[in-house]
N, C-alpha and C positions, 0 to 999 in steps of 0.2 A: 379125555380128550385125545382124539388122534393127530399124531404127528408124524411127517416123513421129514428127515433132517439127512441132506446130502452133503458129502465131503469129498474132498481129493481134487478139487479143481486147483489151476494155476495157471502159471505161464511156462511154456515149452516151444523148444524149436520144431520146425518142420521135421518130420521123419521120427520124432520122439514117442514117448508113450505117456499115458496117464491111467489111473484106475479110480473110477468115481465109486462111491458108496452111498447107500441110501439106508438109514436107520429108521425103522418102524417102531413106533409106540402107542399105546392106547387100545390096540387090538392085533390080532394075529392076522396076516395076510396069507398064510399058508395054503389056503384054498381059493384064492384070489388071483386074477390076472395082475400082472405089473409090468410097466414099462419106463422109457425114458424118452422124452423131448427136449427140443431145444430151440432158443428164440434169439434173434438178432434183433437190434432196435429198428424199428418200422416194418417188420414183417411179421407174420403169423407164426404160431408156435409150429414147430415142425417135427413129425414123427421120426425116431431114431431107431428104436429096438422095442420088442415086445416079449414077454415070456410068459407060458401058461403056469398054473398054479404049482404044479410038480416038477417044471423046470424040463419038461419033457420036449415041448414045443417052443421055438423061437422064430421069431420074424424081424428082418431089417430092412431099412431103407435102403434103396439102391446105392446111394453115396456113401454107405458106411459099410456096407456088406464085404466081407472078408478082411476087414481091418478092425471093427469092433466085435466084441463079444458080450453079450448080456447073461448073467447068471444070477443065481439066488440061492441062499441059505435059509432055509424055512425055520431051522433051530434057533438061529439068531435073528430071525424076522427082519433080514438085510438084504437088499439088492445090489448088484454090483453092474458096473459097465466098464470093461477093459477095453480101451482105446489105444490102438497100435498105428503105428506109420501117420500120424496125424499131419492135417495139410491147414493152411491157413484159413480156408473155407469153412474148418470144424470151429471157427473160433465163435462162441455163443454162451448164453446162460443155458446150463442143462439142468431139466427138471425131472425128478423122480415123481411117478404117478402109481396109484393103485385103485383096483375096481373093488367096490363094496361087496359085490356078489359072490358068491360061492360056484365055481364054474371051472371047467377044465379048457375052455377056451383063451384065446388071448385077443386083443384089440389094438387097432392102430389108428382109431380116431379119437381125438382127444375128448369129444363129448362122452365117449363111453367109460372115461375114468371119473373117480368120485373124490379121490384125495390128491394133494398135490404137495410138493415140497417147496421150500422158498427159492431153490435154485443154487446152482455152484457156477460161478464163472470159469471158463475155459477159453484161453488165448493161446494162440499158436502163431509164433513170429517166423517170418519167411527167411 
C-alpha cells in the first residue's frame, strides 16, 4: 500500500520558517514527479511547488517563489519543502503528492498526480 506521510507543520510567527517533510512508502518515487499543494477551507487546492524525478527541475507558484524551496532525497524516498519568511496568507493545510508515472517532467495541475498525503497544518500568525 502506497503512503505519503507529511510532517513538520505547526504554528509560526510571520517571518519565521518551517520545513515540511513527506515520507513515501509502498513504492519508490525516484523516477516520478512530486509536488506540494495547499488548501484553505472553502477554496480549491492550490499548487505550491513541483520537482522532477532527479530534482534537476523545480517550479514554484508566484506567491511562494524566492521564499520556499522544494527538494527531494530519493535515497530516503522523501520530499521536502523549506518555507522561509512565512506570511499569514501561507496558512493552509499542505499536501504532498506524487505521480505514478516514470517521467523527467514535473506537473503543476493536481489532476496530474496520483498519490496524496493526509496533509499537515501550517498556521502563520501576524
